[in-house]
C-alpha positions, 0 to 999 in steps of 0.5 A: 711335533708334526709340520702342521703343529709346527707351522701353527705354533709359529703363526700363533707366536708371530701373531702374539708378537705382532699384537704385543708390538702394536699395543705395548707402545714401547717400540713405535718410532720408525727405524727402532720399531722395524729393528724389533718387528717380525714383519715379512715386508721383504716380499713387498720390496722390488730391490730386496726381491730382485737382489735376493739380499736380506740386508736390504729388505725394508726391515733390514735397511731400518734396522741397520739405520737404527744401529747407526742412530745408536752410535755404531760405526759404519764399519760395524754395521755394513763393513765400510762407510760406502757400504752403508751408503749402498744400503741406504740407496737400495730403495726405489721409494715405491712405498709398498712396504709401508702398506704392509707395516703395522706401524705404517713406517715410511721407510722411503722417507727415513732412508731419503732423509738419512741419504741427505745427511750422508751426501751433505757430508760428502759435499763438505768433504769433496768440496775442494776436490771437484768430485760432485758427481750426481749433484746439481751443477750451479750453472745448470741450476741457475739456468733452471731458475731463470726459466722458472722465473719467466713463468707466470699465470697457469703453466704446464711443466711437461715431460722433456721432449714433449712440448711439441706434442702439447703444441699439437693438441691445442684442445687439450691445452684449452681444457687445462687453461694453460698459457705457457708450456715449459720443459724445464727439468726439475731436480726431483731425482737429486732430491730423492737421492738426497743430493739437493740442499734445502736452500735450492728447493726454497729457490725453486719455490720462490722462482715459481712465485708468479705462477698461480696454478702449475699443471704437472705432467710427470708424477715424479716432478709433481710429487717433488713440488707438492712434498718437497717444495710446498709441504716440507719447505713451504716455499710454494704458494701456487696450486699443484695439479696433475694432468692425470687428475683432469683426464682420469674420467675420460681414460676411465671410460675407455674400454680396454680389453683383456690383452691390455695392462695399465701400469700405475705410477707408485708416486700417484697411487701410494704417495699422493694420498699422503698429502691429501691429493684426491687421486680418483683411481682409487675408485676401484671398478672404474677401470676393471682389470687395470687398478691395483694389481699392477701397481708394482714398481717396474724400476723406471721411476726415481733416481734408482734407474740412473744409480743402478741401471742393471738392477732397475732392468732386472726389476722391470723384468720381474714386473713383466714376469709377474704380470704374465704369471697373473695371466695378463696377455702382454700385447699392450701396456699403457703406462701412467709415467712417461719414465716407465714408458721409456724403461719398459720399451727395451724390455718387452715385445709388447706395445708400451704406450704412454697414457696420454697418447692412449687417451688423445690419440686413441688406439687407432692413432686418430686425434680426438 
């Protein structure tokens, strides 16, 4: 059989299996579907591609999870309990694999839920040892709740260290109708890591009870409030809105040259539409050259950058390499996420700019 015939036969077999799996109805539930699926979602996964490890492809992780659900021990699945935890953590949460999945399986959420189960067991085991690394400290959590309880009306939760920037731009605050600004650091990374208890999530929603509307600057923090606090636990009645939603049209009207790259936050481009949030960036064409192609994960968002900084750095290098391979001139990168802005600063000689600075201050540095 010739090479072309061999490839054709393989493709026909793959297409047949794909259709059989999709329409048979036999294997349709999350990890089980991935266990029997021939999809090549690995090429969409930044961790699998960076680590070059088939074990931690989306299908690989979900297959191991399926074996765990069937009762196989951690030693059988991954060699040890610690190794099982390791493969559960090899996910940045970008959700790209879901776009390639015939079942639209939410791999990131499945892994996060399993991490929460793992760490809840670990918390019980370590309760008497004081080894609570990565968990929210009780004193710090109490202080955060006190600060949230003091907020009322229309408030802005800004990125840490950016309160002075906002105070220096009163017109922007007036556009949002904001009465109070807070730099409180919400525990969204601990939640994504699985180290935040449901009772703590509910307490955050209750503490924000006097707020009528919450403007959030961070896509990560907004996703945490909208998904974990408001939708899953139903403990928040306030409206959660993104600063990006308010100012998107103004930024879209800004003419960017071919030497500028716009880096989307995966929390906005992939996760928020699942909650019914209208993210206007999906109107392709409003930002020519800047929408869709570079929404790849740079490794700067979520818990992964803190847990595995070395691999996160490699993911960032891959991200920059892919931009250059796509023919982008890396003179300036405008980031939608402040976390990505900070992450990429140390990885490239290009000028890395936060989108609000680009919008309000402009390319020439003058205030609007």
